[in-house]
N, C-alpha and C positions, 0 to 999 in steps of 0.2 A: 537418155537412161543409160547409155553406154552398152557394151557388149555383156548380154546376160546369158549367152550360150553355155550350157553346162559343160564342164570338163569331164572327160572320161575317167572312170574310177581307176584305171590303170595309171593314168597320168598323175592323178592325186596321190596314189600310193608311192609312185616313184619320187614324188616331191617330198613326201614325209620320210621315206627311207634313205634318200640321198640328196639332202639339202645342198650340200657343198657342190656336188656336180651341177645340179639345176642352177644355182645362183651364179656359178662361174660361167655357165653357158650363156646366160642372159646378161653377163657384165656387171653382176651385183656382188659386193663383197660378202664373203662367207659369214653367215650369222654365227656359226660355231667359232670360227677363228677370229672374228673381228668384233664380235657383240660388244665386249666390255668397253674398250676404249672409245668406241663409237657411240656408246650409250650416254647421252646428255644428262641422264638422271643421276649418274654416278658422279662422286666427288672428283673434282678436277685432279687432285693429287694422285688418286688411284688410278685414274685414266692415264696420267702421265706415266706412272710406273709401268703399266701394262704395255703402253706403246713403246716405251724405252726398252723393254725386254724383247721387242720384236726387231729392233734395229741391229745391223751388223756394225762391227767396229768402224769400218770405213764409212758407213752411213752416218754414224754418230759424229765423226770428225768433220764430215762435210757440212754439218750444221754450225760449226764453230768458226767459220771463215766465209768471206765473200765468194761469190761465184760470178759477180759482175760489179760494176762501180757502185750500185746502190741496192744490192739484194744478196741474200744468202740462198744456198741451194735448198731444194725441197727433196722429198722421197716419194716419188709418185706412186710406188707399189703400195705404200701404206696410207696415201692420202694426205701427206704432209706437203703443203705448198711451200713455194719460195716466200721468204719474209722480205717485203719490198719497203725500202725506205726513200725519203726525199729530204733535200734541204728545205729549210723554211722558217726561220724565226719570224718572218714578216709575210709569209705566203707560201704557196706550193711551188717549188722550182720547176723549171722547164725539164722535159724529158731529155735524158742523156744516155749514151752507150758506154762502152768500155772506155777507160781513160778520160772519162767525163766529156766525151765527144758529143756536141750539141746535135740532136737529131732533126731540128728544124721542123718539128710537127706544127700543124695549125690548130690543134685541139687541146693545147696545154697553156693557154693564156689564163693567168690566174689573177685574183685580186691582190694588188700590191698594198698591203697595210702600211701605216707609218711605222717607223723604227720602234723597237721596243723601248728604247730610252725615251722617246716621246710618249709611249704608252705609260711608262712609269710617271712621266710628268703630269699625266691626268690625275693621278692618285685616285682613280675611280675603279674599284675592283670589280664592279659589275661590267664596266667596259672591257675590262681585262678578260672576263669570262666570254663575252660576245667576240672579242678579238680571237681568242683561241678557237671558239666554235666556228667562225668563218673559215679558218684554215682547216679544221678538222672536217667540215663538210665537203670542201673542195678536194681535200686529200682523199677522202672516202670515194668521191665520185671518180677520181683518177686511179683507184685501185692501189692506193698506198696503205701500208699498215702501220709504219712508225715515221713520225715527223721528227727531223733532227732540230729540235728546239723545244722550249725556250733556252736562249743563252743567258745564263744566270750569274756570271762572274761579277766581282765587285770592282768598281772603278778605283783602283789604287793610285793610278796616275792619270791625269787628263790627257797625256800623250799616247796612250794605248789606242791603236788602230781600230779595235773592235768595240770601243766603248759605246758606239751608236747601237751595237746589238745587245748591249747589257741593259741593266735597270738602275743604274746608278751607283752611289757610293754607300748606300746604307743597307745592311742585311735584313732589317725589318720591312722596309718599303719593298725591297726586292722579293722577300718571301711572300708578302701578301699579293704582289702582282703576279709572281710566278704561279702560286698556288691556283689562283683563279683562271689564269691563262690555260694551265694544264687541265683543270676540271672542265673548262669549256671545250678544249680540243678532245679530250678522251670520252666526253659524253656523246660524241659522234661516231664511236666505234673505231677510232684511230688512236693509237698510243703515242704519247709525247716521249721525247728523249732529252732528259735535262742535261745541259752541257754547260761548260766543260769541267769535269770533276778531276781536280780542283785547282783554284788559283791560277787560271790561265789569264793573267793580268797585264800581260805584255806580249806583243807580237814580235818584237825584236828578239832574235835568238830563241824563238819559241820551241823549236824542235828539240833543244837540248839544255836550255837554261835550268840550273839547279837552284831552286828557291829555298832558302833557309827560313823556316817559319816556325816560331815557337808554338807549342800546343794550345795555349790559351788563345792566341791571336787566331790560329786556324779555326778553332771552335767558335769564337765569338763573332769573327767578321766574315770568314771565307766559306764556312760550312752551313750556316743556319738556313739559308734558301734551299739547299739540297736537302737538307734534313726535313724541312717542311714539305718539299715536293714528294718525298718518300712517304712520310708519316701522315700527312694530311691530304694530299692530292693523289696519293698511291700511284705515282708514276711508274710506269712499267719498263722504262729503259733509261739508263744513265750513260753518258758518253764520257770515257776518260780523256783527259787532256793530253796535250803534246809534251808539256814541261814536266820536269822533275820536281818533287817536293821532298826535301830532306834526304837527297841522295838516291832516290828511286823514281823511275819514270812513272807517271801517274797510271798508265795502263798495265803497270807491273808492281804496283805499290801495295804491299801486304797491309800496311796500316790503314790506308785510305779505302781499299776495295773490300778486304776481308774483315778486318777488325771493326771498322767503323760502319761502312755502308751495309754490309750483310749481316754481320754478327750483332752489332749494337742497334742498328736502326731496323733491322729486320726486313731489308729490301728483298722482295721476292722475284723481281724481274731480271732483265739481262744488262750486263755491263758490255757496251759496245766500244770499241777503240775508236779515237779519231783516226782519220784516214791516213795510214802510214805511221802511226804513233807507236808501234810495237817494235822493239828492238832485239829481244831475246825470247826464245822459246820457253825455257824453264821458268823464269819469274812470271811471264805472262800467264803460263798454264797453272802455276801453282798459287799465284797471289791474287786470283779473283777475276780475271778477265774471261768473259764468256764468248764473245764474238769479235774477230779481228777483221777490220775493214781496211781496204786500200783500193786506190783507183787503177792501179797498174797490174795487168796480168803478166805472167802466169800466176793465177791465184793458188794453184797447188803448191807453190813454193813459199807460201806465207808461213810464219812462225807456228800458227795453230792449224796448219794443213799437213803436208807430208813430214816436216820434221817432227811434229807433235805425234803423228801416227807411228813413226819409226820408234819414237821413245816409249810409246804405249806398248808397242809389240815386243820390245826388248825387256819391258818391265822397269825402265828407268823412271817412268811416271806411272803411277797406279791408275788402273781404269776407273777407279772411283772418282778420281779428279775429272775425267771426261764426263762420266755420268752426271755429276753435278751441273756441269755446263748444259748439257743436253736436256736435263730436267727443267732448267730455267727457260731454255728456249722453247721447249714443248708447252710449258705452263703459259708463256706469252701467247703462243699460237692457239692454245685452247681458249684462253680468255677472250681472244679476238673472234672466236667461233669460226675458225678457218679450216679445221680438220674434219673431213667428211669421208664417206666411203671412197675408196680409190677411183671407182668409176664416176664418182660425183663431181661437182663443180667446186674446185678448190681455191679458186681465185676470184677476187671481185672483178666483175667485167666493167671496164671504164664505159661510162655513158657520155664522156666529154664531147664526143662528136655530135651527139644528138642534142645535148643541153649545155649552154655555155656554163663554165665553172664560175666565172665572175658575174654574179647577178646583181640586179639594181639594189636588192636588199643588202648584199654584201658591200657594194660601193657606198651605200648610205652609212653603214657602220664604219667603214674606213674614213669617211668624211667626219663622222661624229668624234672619232678618236682624235683625228688632227685638230679639230676645232677646240676640243678640251685639252689638247696638249700644249698649245701655244702659250708661251709664258710672257706677260707683259712686264718688261723690266723697268721701263720708264714711261711716264706720260704726264706731260705738262699741258693739259687741256687741248690736245691736238686730236687725239682719238676719242671716240670714233669719228671718222671723216664724214662730213655732211655733203652729200652728192648735190644738193641744191646750190651750195656755194662753190662748186667746182665747174669751171669751163674748160680748163685745160690742166691735165695731169701728166707729170713726167714719171715714167717708170724707168729706173736706171739699175743696172747691175748685171753681171754675167749669169747669176743664178735666177734672174727673172725669166729667162727662156730656157733654163736647164731642166733636164729630167734626170732622176737619180735612181729610179727602181732597178734598172739593169746594170748596176755597178756594185762594187763593195766585196766581191768575192762570193763565197757560198751563200750570202744572204740575198743575192740578186734575184729578181722576179721578172719574168716576161709577162707584163701586163697588157691588156687589150688597148688601153690608152693611159695617158698620164697628163693631167691638167697642170700646166706650168702656172707660176705666179702671174705672168703677163696675160695668159688666157683666162685665168680665174677673174681677174680684175675686169678685163675686157667684157667678159660674160655678164658680169655684175653691172657694169655701167651701161651696156647695151646702147651705146651711142649717146648717152646723156651727157658725156663730157669727151673732149678730144684727148686722145692718148698719144704722147710722144715717147718713143722708146729709144734709150741710148745704153749701149753695152758697158761703156765705162772702163772696163779692164778685160784683158785676155785671161780667162780661167787658166790656172796652172796645168801643165799636162802631167803624165805619169811619172815623169822624172823629177817632179816638184819644182820645175823651172817655169818661167813665164814667156811664152812665145811672142815674138814681135815687139815693136815699139809702140807703147800704149799712150804716147802723148796726144795722138789724134783722138783717140777714144775719149781721153780725160776732157779735151777741149769740147767734144760733142756733148758730153754729159754735163758739163757746166753750162753750156748754151741752153740745153734742154731744161735744166733746173731754173734758170733765170726766166725762161718764157712761161713757166707753169704757175698755177695757183697752189699747188702742192706737189711734193715729191714723195714717191715711195721707192726707197732703195732696197734692192734684194740682192745680198751678197753672202759672204761666209765662206764655207768650206765645200768640198764635194766628196763623193765616194770613189775617189781615185787613189792609186798607189801613192802613199806618202802623206795621206790625210786620214779619211775614214775608210779604211779597207782592210780585210783580212791579209795577214802576213806582213803588214807595215805598220810602223808607229810613226806619229807625227814628230817632226824635228823640234818644233817649238809651238807656242801658243799664239803666234801672230796671225793676223789676217793676211792671207798670201796676196800676191799680185798687186801691191801697192795700194790696197783698199783704204788704209788708214788715211794716207795723204789724199786720196780721191774724196773720201767722205768730208775730210775738212774743207775742201774746196766747194763741194756740193752744198754743205750747210751754210757756208759763207755766201753762196749765191742764192740760196732760198732757205731761210730759217724754218719754214714750214716743211720739214723733211722727216719722214718716218723711216726708220731703219729696220729692216727685216733681215735677220741673220739666220741662215740655214746651216745646220752642221751636226755633228755628234758630240757636242759638249762645249767646254769653255774655250773661249778665245780671250786674249788680252785686249783691253780697250783703254789703253793709257793715253792714247792720242787725244788732242784737244776737242776732237769732234764730239766725244761722249758728253762733255760738260755742256755743249752747245745745242746738241740735238734734243728736240722736245720729245720724242717718242721712239722707244726701242722694243722690239718684239723678237723673241727667239722661237723659231719655228721647227727645229729638228730637222729630220727627213719626214716630210708629211704624207708620203704615199701618193697613190694615183689620184686621189680627190684633193691633193694639197692646195692647188690654186684656187678651187672654189671655196675651200675651207678658210684660206687666208682672206679672200674677199669678204666672206661673211663676218669675220672678226674686225677687219679694218673699217667696215662700214657700219658696224654695230648691230647687225642681226643676231650675232652671238656675242655674249659678254666673256672675255678671256678668263679662264678659271685654272690654267696650268700653273704648277709651281716646280721650282728646280728640284730634280732628283740627284743633283751634284752641285758642289760649290763652284762658283766662278772666282778664282783667285784674281788679285790685282796684277800679279806677275807670277811667272813660272818659279821664280826663286823662292816664293812663299809656300809652295806646295811641300808636303812632308818628304816625298821621295827625293826631290831636288835639294832641298835644304839639308837633308841628311846624307846626300850622296848615295842614295839607296836605289838608284835606277840608272842605266839598265843593267848594272853588274859588271863585275871584271873577272876575267879568266873563267867564264862560263858559269859563275856563281852570282847570285844576288841575294843579299841579306835584307830581310824585312826589318830594318832598324826602328821603323816607326811603330811597330807593334799594333797595338789597338788604335792608335791614333790616325785613323783613316778618315779623309774628308773632313766634315765639320768637327769631328771629335778633335782633330789636330788644331784647327782654327780657334775653337772655343777654348780648349785647354791651354794652348799656347798664347791666347789673347792676341791672335793675329787678324786683322780686319780684312775680310774679303771684299772683293768687287761687289758680288751678289751672293748671299748666303744660301746654303741649303734650305730648301722648303720656301724659298721667296717667290712672290708672284703678285702683281697687282691686278685690279679689277676697274671696271668702269663705274662700280658702286662702292659703297663703304659697308663695313660690318663691325658690330660692337659685341664684345664678349662681357658677360657679367654673371653674377650669381653662382660663383664656383662653390661646389659642395663635394666633399669626399666621403663616401659611404662605404666603410669597411664591411666585408663579408663576415657576418656574425658566426658563421660556422668554421671556416678554414683559418681566418685571421691572416691568410696569405695573399688575399686579393682585395682590391678596392675598386669601386665604381666611381668614376669621374663624371660629375654632372655640372652642367653649366648651360646657360642660355645664350644663344647666337641670333643677332638681329640684323637684318638688312636695313641700314639707316639711309641709304641712298635712294636715288630715283629710278633705278633700273633693277630688273630682276638679274640674279647672278648667283654664283656658287662660290662658297668659301670652304677651303680646306683647313679644318682646325686640327693642329698638331699637338700631340701630347709627349712631353719628354720627362724623363725620370733623372733626377740628380741626387746622388747619394750624399748624405751629410756626414762628414767626418768618417769616410770608409776606412776599414782596417787594411785593405789592399788597395792597390792602384786601380782607380776607375777613371775613365774619361769624365770631363766635367758634367756632360749630359748625354742622353741617348734617346732616340725616338722609340717610343713603345706603343704608340697608338695614334690613329688619325681617323677623321670622318669627313667625307665630303658632303656638304649640305647645300641644296639648292632652295633659295628663298626668293620669293617675290619682293618687290620694293615695299618696305615697311613691315614685312613679315618677321616673326620671331619663331624660334623653335628650341625646345629643350633637348640638349644633346647629352647622350649618355655613352660612355666608353669604359668597359671593364678591364682592368689590368691584373692579370693573374700573377702567380708567384714568379713565372719566368721573366716578367718585366723587371724584376729586381735582382735577378740572379747573374752570377758571373761563373766562369768555368774555373774549377780548381784542378789543375794538372796533376798535383800530388794526390788528391782523392779520386781522380778520374771521374769527376762529376760536377753537376751544377749546384751551386749554393746560393740560396737567397738568405743573406745575412739579416738577422734582426737588427732593427734600428731605425733611425729617422731618414726619410727621403723627401725631397722636394718634388711635388708634382707641378709641371709647367705647362700651361696651355697657351698657345699662341698661334700667330699667323705665319711664322717662320722660325728657324732656329735662333734667330736674332731679334725677333719680334714677340716677346712673351708678354701676353695681355693679363693673364691670371696665374697665380701660384699659391700653393698652401702646402703644409707639411703632413706627412702620413707616417705613422709608426708601424713598422712590420713586426709582428710578434711571433 
């Protein structure tokens, strides 16, 4: 029943007459003084204003910059907690201290998801939601408030070292993937930070490169995913990029931050700088940056710390500029429900020590993403492998035993385990066939060089191939400097460490060779082995369950359903940036000469044959498209519903990704030949049919008119193309936009 003893009348009288004294005595915030901003029934905007009025100038400034490698300061006297962040497009990064010094904790092992380029290759928006939810749940358990991801930049050149973190070359696919990732993550009570705003499309000279991008290209290619993140997913943080766009650093860019992000799109959250990306106090303060982050103390010397404070005190920068930043900061913290009475609990207590972050359920999602991400690029009746026909299997390649999660820069994850390709296949076979492993090549080191003489390894690989009933070669790239890694771009698209020559010898020794390539995007495959190898699978960076996922696809438990989110060119010279000498730039400037013609838009418009086109991917079964019907919206006349029948005509269950492209007929302004504007991933049993319906709104037909500063959907004829890839169109019809 509790304590029911009556209080003396004198005690109650004192409580009524002097609430402030009583509550202060018992460590409780004053009801008179703090009632309003602590009242959860009041509108957040009014609570923000009330709390803002209670802050000193110095306290306000303390909220605008880091107080450690991954947090901002709090104001304990008012119950404002630190705002805690962590890296993680693929999972929650390990705990670090100042200067990102690793703390070597034992309670911060997290689920290592596949790369987000692999996520995009699933074309499965429901999986994108689950992907984000896994990270959000583990971040919440770790006491994190903002996760620094997803990374949403467009793959302008296949050489960019962070392409493995991005979601491909198409703004529509990136938008759909990113929106669902963010919604999944933020549903867990943790906010996403969409990065890197904007056009962080190369790591070479990233800290200062000035990118000259025309307004239409910026709007149509590089900004749509960020716009969708803000207006659809309601992301609460956006990270400014390192680079410059049209002469201003992205974290000090009036056009990007104030005019577009905040004023035009109505972004309500905070703009956070990339770490060390701020160069000047005045433009950072005036042009829209809200929080300056950096890994190196002393933090009070940041541009938005003491230098900002001094300018405020002298009136060189109005206090109203500061107040706007603090309002946004407080709005985010209120939305996270982190502000409580000063004596209350203001931080999420980590339970990681009691409960593992990486649960079985999370690991199963990581595996499912990996399974759906793998892209079958070639198959001449070799896959799936039949265990009953295998007595001896040769596993060859440096990547067969490699682990990737703890490399790559800020994307690295400390996973409790990681199943390699060799382990996954061994687990699956479970002694049913003998496995011979041969390394075959020395993986390149951080200097992009190959250590040692590999001739002995080649000989061992060839001998293993000759002695086996079938070969699985696992090679490709790695997440080291010079390949797929933050701060580095690739030098070329070639397979490193002599893998082309090695593959040629392996296929010659055993024609029953499956090639599995791991990496963050396209590699050249012009060597003779490609025409001779019967099966080729691209596996991206498949996360902690990658080896198990690979085995399930190789042996047919899972039918591969991934499709390329980026074009694989025949050679680097075919890419737009190389063909136009528009990368990496000269004298600190790179001009985006290709304009709108990024990725497949370039290859299609210029009639250049790629090695494997955007949207391409094979299956163990077959799909038939039929009965296309375009149904205009009878009310708006500006949208159309695309209806068709999709049938699985093969002997296995599987999933097909139906892609819908829009092609303007005789456009008045320049347009790419066609653009992706819709897709649907459909799972069908053998022999099953399904009616598919996708609605295209006016935005599917629109282009950005820089002169009118807006989007225009011109009346006229458009071809609606439905197909299995950008180069495999199965159905088409015309639609007249009125």
